[in-house]
MARLORO-915161 format. One record per atom (N, C-alpha, C, O): x, y, z. Coordinates in steps of 0.02 Angstrom, whole numbers, plus 32768, in hexadecimal, padded with zeros to 4 digits. Example, Ala and Ser with C-alpha at 12.3 -4.5 7.8 and 13.67 -1.06 7.14 Angstrom:
2
82947EE48186
82677F1F8186
82947F5B8186
82C87F5A81A7
82827F908162
82AC7FCB8165
82858002818A
829E80398192
// end
This chain:
399
418A752A0CE5
414E75280D11
417A755B0D44
417975970D34
419D754C0D7A
41BC75790D9B
41CE75C60D88
41CA75F80DAB
41E475BD0D45
41F275EF0D39
41B976250D28
41BF76600D39
4180760E0D03
413D76370CFB
412D764B0D44
411C76860D4C
413176220D79
410D76280DB3
414076730DC7
412276A80DD2
418476700DC9
41A476A90DE8
419C76E40DC8
41A277160DEB
418B76EF0D7D
418977190D5B
412F77440D6B
412177800D6A
410C77120D74
40DD77200D98
40D877370DD3
40A477520DE5
410277320DF3
4121773B0E55
412B777F0E42
40FD77A80E47
415B778D0E30
417F77CC0E19
414078090DFF
413178400E17
412477E20DC2
40EB78270DA5
40B578430DE2
409E787C0DE7
40A777FE0E13
407778090E45
409178450E73
406F78780E7A
40CB783C0E90
40E878530EBF
40F278A10EAB
40E178D20ECE
411478A30E60
40FF78F40E3F
40C2790E0E59
40C2793D0E81
408E78F30E43
405278F50E45
403D790F0E7E
4016793E0E78
404C78FD0EB7
403D79030EFA
404A793D0F16
402779670F31
40AA79370F04
40B2796F0F1F
40A979B90EFF
40AD79EE0F1F
409B79B10EB7
408479FF0E9F
40407A0E0EB3
402D7A470EC1
401279CD0EB4
3FCC79DB0ED7
3FCD79FE0F31
3FA87A2A0F47
400379D70F58
40097A020F99
402B7A4D0F90
401E7A810FAE
40567A420F62
40657A9D0F50
40467ACD0F4B
404A7B010F6C
40167ABB0F10
3FDD7AEA0F0A
3FBE7AF30F3A
3FB37B2C0F4C
3FA17AAB0F69
3F677AB70FA8
3F867AE70FD3
3F5F7B0D0FF0
3FD67AF20FE2
3FEA7B1C101C
3FE37B531003
3FC37B7C1024
40037B6C0FB4
3FEF7BA80F9E
3FBD7BCB0F96
3FC37C080F99
3F757BA90F8A
3F3D7BB10FA3
3F287BDD0FDC
3F017C0C0FE0
3F5A7BB51013
3F3F7BCE1048
3F637BFA1069
3F4C7C1E1096
3FAD7BFB1052
3FD37C2A106E
3FF57C60104B
40207C861061
3FDC7C5B1017
3FF67C9E0FD8
3FB07CBE0FC5
3FAE7CFB0FC4
3F717C980FB3
3F527CAD0F98
3F1D7CCB0FD2
3F017D010FCB
3F147CA61001
3EEF7CC21039
3F187CBE107A
3F497C991080
3F057CDF10A2
3F317CD7110A
3F137C9F1122
3ED97C8D111B
3F437C841140
3F2D7C421167
3F207C5511A3
3F4A7C7111C6
3EDD7C4511B7
3EB37C4A11FA
3ECB7C431231
3EBC7C69125F
3F0B7BFA1239
3F207BF31274
3F077C0212A4
3F1F7C3012C5
3EC77BDE12B8
3E997BE912FC
3EC27BCC1335
3EC47BEA136A
3EE37B91132B
3EFF7B671369
3F367B9C137F
3F377BB013B9
3F637BB1134F
3F987BE01365
3F817C151386
3F907C1F13C1
3F507C46135A
3F2B7C781383
3F2B7C6313DE
3F4A7C841408
3F107C3913E8
3F107C0F1429
3F417C12144A
3F397C32147D
3F757BFB1441
3FB27BF4145B
3FC97C381461
3FEB7C481491
3FBB7C601437
3FE87CBB143D
3FB77CCA146D
3FC27CF81495
3F7A7CA7146F
3F4F7CE714AB
3F677CD014ED
3F757CFA1517
3F6D7C8814FD
3F867C591530
3FD47C861556
3FE37C98158F
3FF87C8A150F
40267CAE1531
40367CF21563
40567D021595
3FFB7D141526
3FF37D591535
3FCC7D651587
3FE57D8915B2
3F8E7D401591
3F867D3715D0
3FA87D2E15FF
3F9D7D4F1632
3FE27CFA15FC
40087CF91620
40367D19162C
40527D131663
40477D3F1603
40777D81160C
40557DC81628
406C7E001630
40197DAE1631
3FF67DE61650
3FC87DD716AC
3FA37DF716D0
3FEF7D8516AE
3FDD7D7616F6
3F867D6116FB
3F5D7D6F1726
3F817D3416B5
3F437D3316AF
3F337CEF16AB
3F5F7CCB1694
3EFB7CD516BE
3ED97C8916B5
3EE17C841665
3EC37CAB1640
3F0B7C53164C
3F077C5415F9
3ED37C0715E7
3ECC7BF115AE
3EB27BE91622
3E7B7BC01617
3E357BD41617
3E0A7BA9160C
3E1E7C221627
3DF07C3B1627
3DF07C5415EF
3E207C7915E5
3DC57C4D15BC
3DBB7C5A1562
3DAF7CAF1560
3DB87CD3152F
3D9E7CC11598
3D8D7D1D1593
3DD27D3C1598
3DE37D71157D
3DF67D1515BE
3E537D4815BB
3E727D38157E
3E9F7D5D156A
3E5D7CFB1557
3E817CEE151A
3E5D7D2414E2
3E817D4114B9
3E177D2F14E4
3DE67D4914B8
3E0A7DA914B9
3E0F7DCF1489
3E187DB114F7
3E227DFA14F7
3E617E1014C7
3E5A7E4014A1
3EAB7DE514CA
3ED17DE4149B
3EBA7DDF1444
3EC67E041414
3E9C7DAE1449
3EA47D9F13FA
3E547D9513E2
3E4F7D7013B0
3E2D7DA613F3
3DED7D9D13F2
3DE17D5F13F9
3E0C7D391410
3D897D4013DE
3D807D0F13FF
3DB17CD713DB
3DAB7CCF139E
3DDC7CB413FC
3E027C7713F2
3DE77C441416
3DB97C4B143F
3E147BF013FF
3E0B7BC21430
3E1C7BBE1449
3E587BCC1445
3DFC7B9F1496
3E167B9914DC
3E547B6E14D0
3E597B4514A2
3E977B811511
3EB87B6C1510
3EC87B23152D
3EC87B27156B
3ED57AEA151A
3EB17AB31532
3EFB7A88155C
3EEE7A5A1583
3F257A941554
3F707A6B155D
3F777A7B15AB
3F5A7AA315CF
3FAB7A4715B5
3FC67A39160A
3FE47A841611
3FF57AA415DF
3FEB7AA2165C
40147ACB166B
404F7ADA1654
40617B0D1637
40737A9E1664
40BB7A8B163F
40BF7AA815F0
40E87AD115DB
40997A8F15D4
40997AAB1588
407F7AEB1574
408B7B00153B
40597B1015A1
40677B5815B0
40A17B7715AF
40B57BA21587
40C27B5915EA
410E7B8315DD
41367B6315B0
41627B8A159E
413B7B2A1593
41607B321552
41467B671522
416F7B7D14FA
410A7B7F1521
40ED7B9914E2
41137BE11500
413A7C0414E1
40FD7BEB153D
411F7C321557
415C7C311544
41647C5C1518
41977C0E1554
41CB7C151535
41EC7C1814F0
42267C2B14E8
41C27C0514BF
41CA7C18147D
41A67C531472
41927C5A1438
419B7C761491
419D7CAE1496
41E07CDE1479
41E17D0C1450
42077CC41496
423E7CE4149F
42667CD2145D
42A07CE71459
42477CA51422
426B7C9A13F1
42347CDD13CD
42467CE21393
421D7CF113D3
41F17D1E13B0
41BC7D02138C
41AC7D1A1355
41987CC813A9
41777C8D1372
41367CB8138B
41107CBD135B
41227CD113B7
40E17CE713AF
40D67D3813AF
40A67D5713C7
411C7D551386
41057DA51373
40ED7D971322
40E67DCB1300
40E07D581301
40E27D4D12BC
40D77D0612AE
40FD7CDB12C4
40A37CFA128A
409D7CB41277
40C27C961252
40C47C591253
40E27CB41231
41177CA411F7
415D7C7F122F
417A7C48122C
41637CAA1250
41937CA4128B
418B7C5012A3
41B77C2512A4
41447C4812B5
412E7C0312CE
41327BCD12A6
41477B9812BB
41167BDA1257
41277BAC1222
41637BAA121D
41757B6F1218
41987BD7121D
41F27BCB1211
41F57B8F1242
420C7B5A122D
41DA7B971295
41E17B6B12BF
41CE7B1B1298
41F37AEC1289
41A27B221293
41747AE11282
41A97AB5124E
41B97A7A1257
41BF7AE01215
41D97ACD11DC
42207AAF1200
422C7A721200
42447AD61217
427A7AB9123A
42767A6E1265
429B7A3D1263
42397A7B128D
42327A3212A1
422179FA1278
422779BE1283
420E7A17124B
41F879C8120D
422C79D011E3
422279AB11B3
425F79ED11DD
42AE79D411B7
42B979AC11E8
42C2797211D5
42BE79B41230
42D979941250
42CC7955125B
42F579261258
428D7953126A
426D791D125E
427078F01222
427378B31229
4270791211E2
428B78DF11B1
42D078C111B9
42DE788611B0
42F378EB11C8
433978C711CC
434078901204
4367786211F9
431378921251
432278601271
43077823124F
432477ED1255
42C9782B1226
42A277E4120E
42B277C811D1
429B779511B9
42F3780211AB
431677ED1178
434B77B21193
4355777C1177
436D77CD11D5
439C779811E1
4392776F121E
43B77767124E
434D7754120F
4342771E1249
436E76E91228
439076C8124F
437276DD11E9
439876AD11CB
43CC76B1118D
43EA76E61180
43D376871171
4408769C1140
43F6769B10FC
441F769710CE
43B776A010F6
4389769F10B4
434F76D810AF
431476C910B4
4362771510A5
4332775110A7
4309774E1060
431C77461026
42C87759107C
42B0777A1030
429477B81035
426877CC105B
42B877DC1001
42B878271019
426D78460FEC
424778721000
426B78210FB1
422D78410FA5
41E278240FC5
41AF78460FCB
41EA77D60FD9
41A577C01000
419877E6102D
415E77F5103C
41D077FE104D
41BE78291099
41B27871107C
41917897109F
41C67885104A
41BE78DA103D
416378D8102B
413A7903103C
415878931002
410B789D0FF3
40DE788E1033
40A478A11039
40FB78701059
40D7785F1097
40D5789F10B4
409D78B610BF
410078BD10C1
410578FE10FC
40D3792B10C2
409D791D10DB
40C6794B1098
40BF797B1082
40787963105F
4058798D1040
405F791D1063
4023791E1059
3FEA78DD1067
3FAF78D61056
401978B5108C
3FFE788010B9
3FAE789310EF
3FB778BE1119
3F78787C10EC
3F54789A110A
3F4078F610FE
3F17791E1114
3F6B78F710DC
3F61794A10CF
3F6C7966112C
3F5379991145
3F8679491140
3FA279511190
3FB879A61197
3F9879D511AC
400979A21176
402B79CC116C
3FFF7A10115D
40057A421180
3FD67A0D1128
3FB77A4F1119
3F897A681161
3F8C7AA11178
3F5C7A2E117F
3F267A3D11BD
3F6D7A5A11F2
3F6A7A85121D
3F927A4211E5
3FB97A711221
3FE17ABC120E
3FF87AE21239
3FE37AC311E1
3FFD7B1111D1
3FC77B3011C1
3FCE7B6B11B3
3F817B1211BD
3F517B4611AD
3F337B4911E7
3F0F7B7A11ED
3F377B1D121F
3F097B2C1250
3F3D7B4D1287
3F297B6312BD
3F8A7B4D1271
3FBC7B5D12A3
3FB47B2D12D9
3F977B44130B
3FC67AEE12DC
3FBB7ABD130B
3FF37A9E130B
40117AA112D5
40187A761345
40527A661364
40777A24135E
40AD7A131377
404479FE1331
404A79AC132C
408C79A51313
40AE79771328
40A879D312E2
40DD79CC12DD
411079B41310
413579841306
411179D2133E
413F79D11385
41417992138C
41747974139C
40F0796D137D
40F179201399
411978EB1369
413C78BC137B
410978FE132A
413B78DE12F1
417D78DA1316
419C78A5131C
41927916132F
41DE79151327
41EE78EC1371
422478CE1376
41BA78ED13AE
41CB78C713DC
41C3788313CB
41EB785C13E4
4192786B13A1
4194781B138C
41C07814136F
41C177D6136D
41ED78251351
4218781A1320
4260781D1347
428E77F71336
4268784D137B
4292782E13B2
428E77F513DE
42BE77D713F6
424677E613E6
423C77A7140A
4247777313DF
425077441406
424C775F13AC
424C77351373
429C77271370
42B076ED136D
42D477681371
430977611362
431D7753139E
43557739139A
4306775813E1
431F77451409
430877031425
432976E91452
42DF76ED1415
42BD76901418
42F6766613E5
430E763013F8
4308768413A6
4323766B1373
436976491395
43827612138B
4380768213C4
43C0768913D2
43BD764C1424
43ED763C1446
437C763A142C
437F7615145E
4391764114AA
43A1762B14E1
438876791497
438676A714EA
432A76C31507
430776F61508
4328767F1518
42D77684152E
42C476A81569
428976B9156F
42F176B61598
42D476E115CD
42E7773115B1
42C6775D15CD
431577451581
431D7786156B
42CE778E1532
42B177C21525
42C07758151F
4288777214FA
424A776F151C
421D77901503
423D774D1550
421077531583
4201779215AE
41D0779A15D2
423D77C515A1
423977FB15B5
42277821158A
41FC7849159A
423978231558
42187855151C
41D7783D1505
41BD786114DB
41B8780B1515
417477EB1512
415A781B1554
412878401552
41787815157D
414A784015C2
4148789515A7
411778BA15A8
418B78A7158F
418178EE157E
413D78FA153C
4120792F1538
413178CE1518
410D78DA14F1
40B378D61503
408578F514E8
40B278A91533
406C78AF154A
405A78E9157C
402679081581
409D78ED15A4
409E793715C3
408C796715A3
4069799215BC
409E796B156B
409A79A21539
405379A41533
403479D61547
402B79601510
3FE2796D1500
3FCF791E151A
3FF678EF150D
3F9379131540
3F7C78CF1557
3F6978B11512
3F717874150B
3F5678CE14E7
3F5978A714AC
3F7A787F149E
3F6078551479
3FAF787614AD
3FEE784E14AA
3FE4781614D3
400877E814C0
3FC178061503
3FBE77DB1537
3FBC77AA1520
3FEB77861530
3F92779014F8
3F98774414E5
3FC2771D14BA
3FB576E514A2
3FF9774414B2
402D773C147F
407C771C14BE
40B7771314B3
4054771314FB
408677091526
408E76AE1518
40BF76891519
404A76A3150D
4032764F14F7
407A762314CB
408B75E814D2
409C765B149B
40E176561468
40F9761D148C
410575E81470
4101762614CA
414A760114EF
413B75C114F1
4169759814EE
40EB75A714F5
40E175581502
40EF753F14C0
40E0750314C2
4100754B1492
41217537144E
41677533144D
417C750F1420
4190754D146F
41D0754F1475
41E27506148E
41AF74E8149F
421074E91493
421F749A148A
425F74A614D6
429C74AC14D1
424774A514FE
425C74B61539
422F74831565
42017463154D
4246748015B5
4221744D15DB
41E0747215F5
41E374B015F2
41B0745C1609
416A7483161C
418474AA164B
416774E01643
41AC74B1167B
41BA74E416BE
41DA7509169A
41DF754016B6
41F875081661
422075391646
41E375681619
41E175A31629
41C4755915F6
418F756D15D9
4172759F1614
418B75D71614
414675941641
4124758F166D
415E75D81684
413C760C1685
419975E21692
41C7761A16A5
41BF76421694
41AB767516B2
41D0763A1649
41D876721609
418D7696161D
418976D21628
414876611621
4105769F1622
411376D6165C
41157713165E
411E769F168D
410E76CE16CF
414B770A16CF
4142774216E5
417A76F916BB
41B8773B16AA
419E77711683
41B077AA1693
417177671648
41587798161F
412077C1165E
412E77F81677
40E0779A166F
40C777B0169C
40DF77D116D7
40BF77F316FE
411A77C416D8
413C77D6171C
415B7824170A
415C78501736
4172783016CD
4183787216AE
414D789E16B0
415178DA16BD
41087875169D
40C978A81688
40B478C116D0
409E78FA16D8
40BB78931705
40A078A11750
40D478E71765
40BE791C177C
411078DB1758
415779131766
414579521752
414679821779
412F79561707
411D799316DE
40DC79AD170B
40DA79E51725
40B27986170F
407679A71727
408F79CE176E
40757A03177C
40C079B11797
40CB79BB17DD
40EA79F917E3
40DC7A2A1805
412479EA17AE
41357A3217A2
41047A6B1792
41027AA017B1
40DB7A59175E
40B17AA7173C
40717AB01787
40527AE5178D
406A7A8617AB
40477A9117D8
406C7AB91819
404B7AE0183B
40B27AAA1825
40DB7AD51853
40E07B1E1834
40DD7B4F1859
40E87B2517EB
40F27B6A17DC
40A27B8817E6
409A7BAB1818
40817B8217CD
40347B8E17D5
3FF47B5F17ED
3FD87B3F17C1
3FE27B5A1825
3FB17B1A1836
3F7B7B391825
3F4D7B111826
3F627B88180E
3F217B8817F2
3F217B7E17B6
3EEB7B6517A4
3F557B87177B
3F507B6E173B
3F4E7B25173D
3F397B111706
3F5B7AF61764
3F5D7ABA1770
3F0C7AAB1782
3EFD7A791763
3EE47ABC179C
3EA57AC817AE
3E727ACE1793
3E3A7AB6179D
3E897AF41768
3E687B1E172C
3E787AED16F0
3E4D7AEA16C4
3EA87ACC16EA
3EB27AAD16AD
3E8A7A6D16B3
3E707A511683
3E887A5716F1
3E5F79FB1710
3E097A2116FA
3DDB7A0516DD
3E0C7A601710
3DC77A721708
3DAD7A6316B6
3D7B7A4616A0
3DDC7A7D169A
3DD07A7A163B
3DC17A42163B
3D887A32162B
3DF67A0D164E
3DEB79C51639
3DB579AA163B
3DA7797E1613
3D8179C21672
3D4C799E1681
3D0E79B0164A
3CD879941641
3D2A79E2162F
3CE279FE1603
3CFE79D415BF
3D1C799F15BC
3CE17A10157E
3CDC79E91533
3D0E79F3150F
3D0B79F214D1
3D557A031539
3D807A1B151E
3DD379ED1549
3E0B79FE155B
3DB379BA1548
3DD87969155A
3DFF79581524
3DEB794E14EB
3E3B7956153B
3E71793F1508
3E6B78F514DF
3E7378E314A4
3E5778D01525
3E4A7885151C
3E13786C1507
3E12783014FA
3DDA789514FF
3DA6785A14DA
3D8178A314AD
3D6C78D214CE
3D7D78A41476
3D5478CB143A
3D0378CA1446
3CE678981432
3CE378F41460
3CA978F81462
3C73790E1423
3C3779031421
3CA9793813E6
3C6F794C13B1
3CB6798313A4
3CDC799C13CD
3CB479871361
3CD879BA134A
3CCA79B31302
3CC7797912EE
3CC079EB12D0
3CC779E81286
3D0479CD125B
3CFC79BD1220
3D3B79CA1279
3D7479A51261
3D9A796A1277
3DD5795B1270
3D70794F128F
3D84790A12C2
3D7A78D812B1
3D4F78BC12D3
3D8E78BC128B
3D997874124C
3D9E7836127D
3DC4780A1268
3D7B782612C2
3D8477E312E1
3D6377BE12C8
3D2E77D812B6
3D6A777712B8
3D59773F1296
3D1D772412BD
3CF17706129F
3D1A772F130C
3CE37725132B
3C94774F1318
3C5F772F131C
3C95779F1302
3C6977C012FD
3C6E77BB12AD
3C4377E01295
3C9077A01281
3C89778A1242
3C5A77471243
3C3577391213
3C5E77281270
3C2C76E0126E
3BF076FC1287
3BBB76ED126C
3BF0773412CB
3BAF774E12E0
3B847762129D
3B487755129D
3B9F77801266
3B6E77A91243
3B6E778611FC
3B4C779411CB
3B96775E1204
3B77772C11C5
3B48770511EE
3B1676FB11CC
3B4376EB122C
3B0F76C11233
3ACF76DF124E
3A9E76BD125F
3AD0771F1251
3A9C7753125F
3A637755121D
3A277765121E
3A8C774011E7
3A5D775211A4
3A2E770B11BC
39F3771211AF
3A4076C511DF
3A2B769411C6
3A0076861223
39CB76661226
3A1A769B1252
39E476821285
39DB76D412B4
3A04770012BF
39A376CE12C4
3992770912F0
39B27711131B
39BC774D1325
39D576E2134C
39EC76E5137E
3A3276C81378
3A3F7690138E
3A6276F11356
3AA176C41344
3ADB76B4136D
3B13769F135D
3AB776CB13BF
3B0076C313F9
3B1F767613EF
3B55766013DC
3ADB7654140A
3AF875FF140A
3B1D75ED13D0
3B5975E913DD
3B0E75E0138E
3B2775D5134A
3B7975EA1357
3BAD75C9135C
3B69763E135B
3BB07657135E
3BE776241399
3C197603138B
3BC8762F13D5
3BEE75FC1403
3C0E75C713FA
3C4675B5140B
3BD975A813D7
3BFA756D13BC
3C25755F1375
3C47752C136D
3C21758B134B
3C537594130F
3C8E759D1327
3CC1757F1315
3C8C75CE1358
3CD775F9137A
3CE275C513A1
3D1375D313C4
3CCC758A13AF
3CFA755413E7
3D1C751C13A7
3D52750013AD
3CEE7516136D
3D0574F01341
3D4A750F1311
3D7274EE12F0
3D4975501318
3D7775861302
3DB7758D132B
3DEE759C1315
3DA875831361
3DDC758E138F
3E027533139D
3E3B752513B1
3DD7750E138F
3DF674D113A5
3E1B74BF1349
3E5374A71347
3E0574C61323
3E2B74B612E2
3E6874E912E7
3E9E74CB12E1
3E6E751F12F0
3EB475471301
3EE8752F1325
3F2475371318
3EC975071363
3EF274E91394
3F1B74B21378
3F5874A91376
3ED77483135B
3EF974491341
3F3E74631311
3F797459131E
3F24748512D9
3F4A747E12AE
3F9674AC12C6
3FCD74B212AA
3F7C74C412FF
3FC774EA1315
3FF774A71345
403474A6134C
3FCE747C135B
3FF474491383
400E740A134C
403F73E81359
3FE974031313
401073DD12DF
404B73F412BE
407573CC12A9
4050743712B8
407A745F1291
40B8745E12C9
40F1745412B5
40AD7467130C
40D87463133C
4104741A132F
414074171325
40D173DA1333
40FA739B133C
4111738F12F5
4130735B12EB
410273C012B8
413273A41271
417473C71278
41A873A8127D
4170740E1278
41A57435127D
41CD743012AB
41E2746A12AC
41F6740812E5
422C740A130B
425D743212F7
426774661317
427F742312C4
42A8744412A4
42A874A91282
42D474C91265
426A74B81294
426274DD1266
4232751F12AE
41FE754012AA
425B751912DA
4251754B1305
421B759A12F2
41E275A41307
423975BF12CF
422475F312C0
41EF75E41295
41C5760F12A1
41D975BB1264
419775B91255
417075A61281
413B75C61285
417B756C12B2
414E756412E6
4131759D130E
40F4759D1318
415675CD1324
414E75FD1343
4122762D1315
40ED76461329
413C763612DA
4106765F129B
40B9764412A7
4088766812B1
40B8760112A5
407475E612A3
405975FC12DB
4026761E12DA
408075E91321
406676041352
403676401364
400076481380
406C766C133E
405B76B51361
401376CC131A
3FE076EE1325
402676AF12DE
3FDE76B812B4
3FA7769412DE
3F7B76BB12F0
3F9F764912F4
3F6D764A1310
3F6376661353
3F2976591363
3F78767D1373
3F7376A713A8
3F5A76E31391
3F2976FA13AE
3F6D76FC136A
3F4E773A1345
3EFB77361336
3ECF775B134A
3EF777031311
3EAE76EE1307
3E8476C61339
3E5376A3132D
3E9D76D01368
3E6C76A913A2
3E73770413DB
3E62770C1416
3E86772713BA
3E73776A1402
3E35778613E0
3E22779313A7
3E1877891429
3DD677AE143E
3DE277E31430
3DD077FC1465
3DF9781E1406
3E18785D1406
3E4E786013BA
3E8B785713BA
3E2B786D1387
3E52789B1362
3E3C78BA1331
3E0678B01316
3E7E78FC1316
3E5F793E12EC
3E84793712B1
3EBC791D12B1
3E68794D127E
3E8879441232
3EE179521240
3F0979381219
3EF9797A1277
3F397987126A
3F5A79601298
3F8F797912AC
3F48792312B3
3F5D790B12D4
3F7178D212B1
3F81789F12D1
3F7378D31266
3F8978951245
3FC1789B1232
3FDA78651223
3FEA78D21229
402B78DC1221
405678AC1233
40817895120E
404878971278
407B78661296
407778251273
409477F7128F
405578161237
404B77DB1235
406377CB11FA
4058779A11D7
409A781411E8
40D0781611A1
410377D911D4
410B77A011BE
411B77EA1208
414F77AD121A
4138775B121E
415F77311207
40FC7747123B
410876FF1237
40EC76EF11F2
40E476B311E8
40D6772111B3
40BC76FB1175
410C76EB113D
411B76C41110
412B77241160
416C772A1137
419176E61152
419E76B7112B
419E76E4118D
41B476A51190
419A7662118C
41BF76311195
415F765D1180
414576191168
414A76151110
415A75E010F4
413C764C10F1
413F764910B0
4169764F1093
4162763E1058
41A9766710A7
41E576951071
41FF7667105D
422976781033
41FC761E1068
422F75E71042
420075B9102C
420F757E1022
41C275D21022
419A75B10FED
41A775C10F99
41CA75E90F7B
417D75940F87
4178759E0F24
416275D30F1C
413A75E80F46
417275FB0EE7
415776290ECB
40FE76300EC7
40DB76620ECC
40EE75F00EBC
40AB75E10EA7
407675EC0EF6
404076090EF8
409675D10F2A
408175DE0F67
408F762F0F90
406E763A0FC2
40B076520F80
40CE768A0F78
40A076BD0F62
408376ED0F7C
40A176A80F35
406476D70EF7
400E76D80F14
3FE577060F10
4007768C0F34
3FB976990F51
3FCA76A20F86
3F9576B30F9F
3FFB76A60FBC
3FE976E90FF6
3FE577200FF6
3FC27742101B
401777380FBA
400577820FAE
3FD277950F8A
3FC377CF0F81
3FB377620F72
3F6B77740F5C
3F3777750F87
3F0B77A00F86
3F3977480FAF
3F08774A0FEE
3F1F777D100F
3EFB77AD1000
3F4A778F1037
3F6077B7107B
3F6177FE1051
3F44782F1068
3F7F77FE101B
3F97784E1002
3F5778660FC1
3F2F78940FC4
3F60783B0F91
3F28785C0F5E
3EE678580F66
3EC778840F48
3EC1782D0F8A
3E7E782C0FA7
3E71787B0FD8
3E4D78A70FC0
3E8778811005
3E7E78AA1028
3E8078EA0FF7
3E4B79070FEC
3ECB79080FD1
3EB7792C0F9B
3E91794C0F66
3E8879830F4C
3E7A79040F5F
3E3679080F24
3E0C79220F50
3E0C795F0F4C
3DE379090F7D
3DBB79270FA4
3DAF79680FCA
3D7F798E0FD2
3DFD79660FE2
3E0879CA0FE3
3E0479DF0FA2
3DF47A1A0FA2
3E0979CD0F77
3E0A79F70F31
3DC87A070F20
3DBE7A3F0F09
3D9B79E30F26
3D5579F20F18
3D3C7A2A0F2C
3D077A390F10
3D547A560F5D
3D337A8B0F80
3D577AC50F56
3D3B7AFC0F57
3D8C7AC00F35
3DC07AE00F1E
3D8A7AF50ECF
3D887B2B0EB1
3D6C7ABF0EC2
3D417AA60E7F
3CF67AC80E84
3CD57AD80E53
3CE67AD00EBF
3CA77AF20ED6
3C7A7AAC0EDD
3C3E7AB20EEB
3C957A710ED6
3C617A370EDF
3C557A240F38
3C867A140F5A
3C1C7A270F51
3C0B7A1B0F85
3C2679BF0FAC
3C02798D0FAC
3C6879C30FC7
3C7C79740FEF
3C4C795C101C
3C4179211026
3C2D79911038
3BD97965105D
3BAE79371032
3B837914104D
3BBB79360FE8
3B8C79130FCA
3BA978D30FBE
3B8678A60FA9
3BEC78CB0FCB
3C1878920FBA
3BFD78580FDF
3BEE78631019
3BF178080FC1
3BD077CE0FE2
3BF777C81020
3C2C77E01035
3BC6779C1038
3BF377771085
3C2077B410C7
3C4B77A410F0
3C0377F610BA
3C18783110E3
3C6A783310D6
3C90783A1106
3C87782C1087
3CBB78251077
3CDE786C108C
3D0F787310B1
3CB478A11068
3CBD78E7107A
3CEF78FE10C1
3D28791510C3
3CBC78EB10FC
3CC578E51140
3CFC78B51150
3D2678DC1166
3D0F788C1152
3D2278521165
3D66782E1139
3D8577FC114A
3D73785A10F8
3DB2783410D8
3DED781C1100
3E0A77E810F2
3E00784B113D
3E3D78381142
3E3177EA1161
3E5077B71153
3DFE77F5118A
3DE077B211A7
3DDB777C117C
3DE677441193
3DC877821135
3DCB773D1118
3E0D773410F5
3E2076FC10E4
3E3F777E10E5
3E7A776410E4
3E99773B1110
3EC3771110FF
3E8777421146
3EB87733117F
3EA076DA1185
3ECA76AE118F
3E5B76CE117F
3E4776971182
3E56765B1134
3E4E761E1132
3E6776821108
3E75766110C7
3EC4765610DB
3ECF761A10E2
3EF6767910E3
3F43767A10F1
3F3876451113
3F5A761710FC
3F1376331149
3F227604118E
3F0F75BE115D
3F2A75871163
3EE675CC1138
3EC675721117
3F0B756B10D3
3F20753310C8
3F2575A010AF
3F6F758110A3
3FA5757410BB
3FCF755010A1
3FAA759F1107
3FE075621128
3FCE75221137
3FFB74FA1142
3F957511113A
3F6B74C81141
3F8B74961116
3FAC7463111F
3F6C74C710CE
3F8774831094
3FCD749B1081
3FE57472105A
3FF574CB108C
403C74C21074
405C749910A2
408D747A108D
404C749210DD
406D74531106
40507428111A
405A74111152
401E740E10ED
3FF773CE10EE
3FF773B71138
40127385114F
3FCD73F11161
3F9E73F511A0
3F6D73BF11B6
3F6673A811EF
3F5573B3118E
3F08739C1185
3F2B73481180
3F5C73301164
3EF7732E11A9
3F0772EA119A
3EEE72AE1172
3EC872831189
3F0672B01135
3F0E729510F5
3F4772591102
3F7672641128
3F40721A10DF
3F6771E510DC
3FB771F910C2
3FEB71DA10CE
3FB2722E10A1
3FF772361080
402A725510A8
40677254109F
4004727510DB
403C72A1112C
406472671139
409D727C1130
4068722B1148
408A71F81164
40CA71F1112C
410371E1113C
40BC71FC10FE
40F471DD10CD
4114722A10B0
4130721E107B
4119726B10BE
4141729610C3
417172B110F1
416372AD112D
41A172C910E2
41CC72D4111B
41BC7319113F
41A8734E1127
41CB7307117E
41AC733D11B9
41C3738D11A4
41A673BE11BB
4201738F1172
422273D71176
41E573F11146
41E3742C1135
// end
């Protein structure tokens, strides 16, 4: 039976790699990538070069037409400005080469986190998991940088270099406030509470230092950024977007078909949802004291599921926790995981290629396929690790 599952697993991986390759072929060979996020970065750098405020949309539109606003902190703006000396903003393909290089380095770090690398499993997760890689390249987004930074954080945590990892966490949050919630990773480190709070404090101390540096360089940009954060472009909370597969929005949209005013049911449903996630994370933390990387991975997955803001391209960072959680699982479990997080989103994506309207799918699957994949894979974690309170859990080895 194990041999049969291995053959099925290899066939599934081959199919997923082929589907992902053709997806990229359609986007980057048959058609030119739109890269709207990249154009926004490019416009911000041009505005800075011409001593204009990059947080004023009209300044960006002057160079590249109607582009997305630049919504990142001033210190990130200066980082992008430095990247122009690598010719990254001369041509989008140079930017793609930069992202690809980071992807290779991130893969190497992830594979060397322990002595049992699973090359094929990681390759499939990277290329087709939640179709996050496709989203990053087609939009020209920067979340591969996040994948690299989180890989570095996990490598430092594995080496028990907690203070250094806290510094990198601070740099990650300082790069984009989207990552703020992940500072809670330090709550699952097996250290005294005082140390845990110290790591979190250091992370936010680094963030404060980065903002102070940005303020000293140009106070006007700092205040323009704060003004932007008070509007609809807040990086902490998503108020609405066409490719924002947030679980809370899924709950609201589903409940709206039952209740005329779904706000209160959504709040109650969300509270239950959050309580389940926190409970499962706590049980996993208690059961796996000898597997810290898996504990960090589930904590990262749980924190991601609780984010009040997520975009389709953010899902690329989940390659790291899913790889560590399932890489040593059976071929049956890995096949199931890849079917949920890779095959399901790809099938929904390919419906448009076949000229089938994805909006006709039941339960809003076309719009929220990444959300469904996220919820199902979390349920697989629960079942695979026996985290539900059934009698047999007490008779199993905690490892």
